[in-house]
C-alpha positions in Angstrom: -12.1 5.3 24.3 -9.0 6.4 22.4 -8.2 7.0 18.8 -6.5 3.6 18.8 -9.8 1.9 19.4 -11.1 3.4 16.2 -8.6 1.2 14.3 -10.5 -1.9 15.3 -13.4 -2.3 12.8 -14.4 -5.9 12.6 -17.5 -5.0 10.6 -15.5 -3.7 7.7 -12.0 -5.1 8.2 -12.4 -8.4 10.1 -8.9 -9.8 9.4 -7.1 -6.5 10.3 -9.1 -6.1 13.5 -7.4 -9.2 14.9 -4.1 -7.2 15.1 -3.1 -5.0 18.0 -3.5 -1.4 16.8 -0.7 -0.2 19.0 1.7 -2.7 17.3 0.5 -1.5 13.9 0.8 2.2 14.6 4.3 1.5 16.1 5.3 0.3 12.6 3.8 3.4 10.9 5.1 4.4 7.5 1.8 5.3 5.9 -1.9 5.1 6.6 -3.8 2.0 7.6 -1.7 -0.5 5.6 -3.7 -3.6 6.8 -7.0 -2.0 5.8 -5.7 -1.2 2.4 -4.2 -4.7 1.9 -7.3 -6.5 3.2 -9.5 -4.5 0.9 -7.1 -5.0 -2.1 -6.9 -8.7 -1.4 -10.6 -9.0 -2.1 -9.8 -8.4 -5.8 -6.9 -10.9 -5.7 -6.7 -14.7 -5.6 -4.1 -15.4 -2.9 -3.6 -19.0 -2.0 -1.4 -20.9 0.5 2.0 -21.7 -0.9 2.2 -18.9 -3.4 5.4 -16.9 -3.6 4.5 -13.2 -3.1 6.7 -10.1 -3.4 5.7 -7.3 -1.0 7.2 -4.4 -2.7 7.9 -1.4 -0.5 7.1 -3.4 2.6 8.2 -0.8 5.1 8.7 -2.0 8.6 6.9 -5.2 7.8 3.2 -5.1 8.9 1.9 -6.0 5.4 4.3 -8.9 5.1 3.2 -10.4 8.4 -0.4 -10.0 7.3 0.2 -11.7 4.0 1.9 -14.7 5.6 -0.6 -15.1 8.4 -3.8 -14.5 6.6 -3.2 -16.1 3.3 -0.5 -18.7 4.0 1.8 -17.3 1.3 5.6 -17.2 1.3 6.6 -13.6 1.3 9.7 -11.7 0.1 9.6 -8.3 1.8 11.5 -5.8 -0.2 12.1 -2.2 0.9 14.9 0.3 0.3 14.5 2.4 3.4 14.3 -0.3 6.1 17.4 -2.4 6.9 16.6 -6.1 6.2 17.7 -7.1 9.8 15.2 -4.6 11.3 12.4 -6.1 9.2 13.5 -9.6 10.0 13.3 -8.9 13.7 9.6 -7.9 13.2 8.9 -11.1 11.3 10.6 -13.3 13.9 8.7 -11.6 16.8 5.4 -12.1 14.9 6.1 -15.8 14.4 6.4 -15.7 10.6 10.2 -15.6 10.3 10.1 -19.0 8.5 7.7 -17.7 5.8 8.9 -14.1 5.2 12.3 -13.2 3.9 13.5 -9.6 4.2 15.5 -8.0 1.4 16.8 -4.5 1.1 16.3 -3.6 -2.5 15.5 -0.5 -4.6 12.4 -0.9 -6.8 14.3 -0.3 -10.1 17.1 -2.8 -9.3 15.3 -5.8 -7.9 17.6 -8.8 -7.2 15.3 -11.6 -8.3 15.1 -14.1 -11.1 12.5 -13.5 -13.9 9.1 -15.1 -13.5 9.8 -16.0 -9.9 6.7 -14.7 -8.2 3.0 -15.7 -8.3 2.0 -12.3 -7.1 3.4 -8.8 -6.4 1.6 -6.5 -4.0 2.5 -2.9 -3.1 0.8 -1.0 -0.3 1.2 2.8 -0.1 4.5 2.7 -2.0 3.9 2.5 -5.7 3.4 6.2 -6.1 7.2 6.7 -5.4 8.4 4.5 -8.2 5.6 3.0 -10.3 4.2 6.0 -12.3 6.9 6.0 -15.0 5.8 4.7 -18.4 8.5 2.0 -18.4 8.0 0.6 -14.9 5.2 -1.9 -15.4 7.1 -3.7 -18.2 10.1 -3.9 -15.9 8.0 -5.2 -12.9 6.0 -7.8 -14.8 9.2 -9.5 -15.8 9.3 -10.9 -12.3 5.8 -12.4 -12.5 5.0 -15.8 -13.8 2.5 -16.0 -16.7 -0.9 -15.5 -15.1 0.7 -13.9 -12.1 -1.1 -11.2 -10.2 -0.3 -7.6 -9.4 -2.1 -5.6 -6.8 -1.4 -2.0 -5.8 -3.0 0.4 -3.2 -1.7 3.9 -3.7 -2.8 7.4 -2.7 -5.2 8.8 -5.4 -7.1 11.8 -6.5 -10.8 11.8 -7.6 -9.7 13.9 -10.6 -6.4 14.2 -12.3 -4.2 17.2 -11.3 -3.8 17.8 -15.0 -7.5 18.2 -15.4 -7.7 20.5 -12.3 -4.9 22.6 -13.7 -3.2 22.8 -10.3 -2.7 20.9 -7.1 -5.5 22.0 -4.7 -3.9 24.4 -2.2 -4.8 22.4 1.0 -3.0 19.3 -0.5 -0.1 21.3 -1.9 0.6 22.8 1.5 1.2 19.3 3.0 2.6 17.1 0.2 3.7 19.7 -2.4 4.5 18.5 -5.9 4.4 14.8 -4.9 0.6 15.0 -5.4 1.1 14.8 -9.1 1.8 11.1 -8.6 -1.6 10.6 -6.9 -3.6 9.5 -9.9 -7.2 8.4 -10.4 -8.1 4.7 -10.6 -8.9 5.1 -14.3 -5.5 6.6 -15.0 -3.9 3.5 -13.6 -6.2 1.2 -15.6 -5.2 2.9 -18.9 -1.5 3.1 -17.9 -1.4 -0.7 -17.4 -3.8 -1.8 -20.1 -2.1 0.2 -22.8 1.0 -2.0 -22.5 -0.9 -5.1 -23.4 1.2 -7.0 -20.9 -1.5 -7.4 -18.3 -5.3 -7.6 -18.1 -6.6 -5.2 -15.4 -9.1 -7.1 -13.2 -10.1 -4.2 -11.0 -9.4 -0.4 -10.7 -11.4 1.4 -8.1 -11.2 4.1 -5.5 -11.5 2.8 -2.0 -14.9 3.7 -0.3 -14.5 6.4 2.2 -10.7 6.3 1.9 -10.2 9.7 3.3 -12.1 8.9 6.5 -10.0 5.7 7.0 -6.9 7.8 6.5 -8.1 10.4 9.0 -8.7 7.7 11.6 -5.2 6.5 11.1 -3.5 9.9 11.5 -5.5 10.7 14.6 -4.3 7.5 16.2 -0.7 8.3 15.2 -1.1 11.8 16.6 -2.3 10.4 19.9 0.0 7.4 20.3 3.4 8.2 18.7 6.1 10.5 20.2 5.7 14.0 18.6 2.7 12.5 16.9 0.5 15.6 17.2 3.1 17.8 15.5 3.9 15.3 12.7 0.3 14.4 11.9 -1.6 17.7 12.5 -1.0 19.0 9.0 -2.4 15.8 7.5 -5.4 15.8 9.8 -6.1 19.4 8.7 -5.6 18.5 5.0 -8.0 15.5 5.2 -10.6 17.5 7.2 -10.6 20.3 4.8 -10.7 18.0 1.8 -13.7 15.9 3.1 -13.3 13.4 0.3 -13.6 16.0 -2.5 -10.2 15.0 -4.0 -8.3 12.6 -1.8 -8.7 8.9 -1.9 -6.8 5.6 -2.4 -6.7 3.7 -5.7 -6.9 -0.1 -5.5 -5.7 -1.7 -8.8 -5.2 -5.4 -9.7 -4.1 -7.2 -12.8 -2.9 -10.5 -14.2 0.1 -11.0 -16.4 -0.8 -12.2 -19.9 
């Protein structure tokens, strides 16, 4: 048994467990993206033929998953990964006809208004979506009644309420942890705009343990993986779920 085997969990993530964990870890840009997406999708209504924006799609694992599992047409938008690199992943996975790769920055999206049935963002929204004005900008691209779904690192209590970033988290992620909000923070942030109706806002069950399984697999499987992932392993182990989680938030455009 290896740490990669721990990423196959058909009892909890049946769809994700059909994917080669070595392939998934090889596309690493953040923890267990398919587990997060599969869990998030339980609160969404994704149907074949929908046009879905995968915002912050990274190297493409989530876009492959969306196309294969839900039969949707995907636009995979990311700023850090060249479109041709992502397109090669989609072609190899056999979804090149249903996924279009676009290199785009989240504040300058090159799309027509009301052109998507759904927008999803997995482990990326914390980098660009916390500003008060971002949701009004983003929902411009959703059709009326369109869905928004986000999975983002979270805290069980707001840093503002704690008065400081806990030291074991600050050592690893520094000030960026101020963007790791509670699920209820996200609910208020979205609902106060009166542009969307929040349909769910929750912390993922045992998110820190899922995250730990992921970084252990990365430490074992990736070149220099132990050095890169050891600080995160230590952070999660020390935290034990006291503060660290993932928020899963969904809404519909009014």
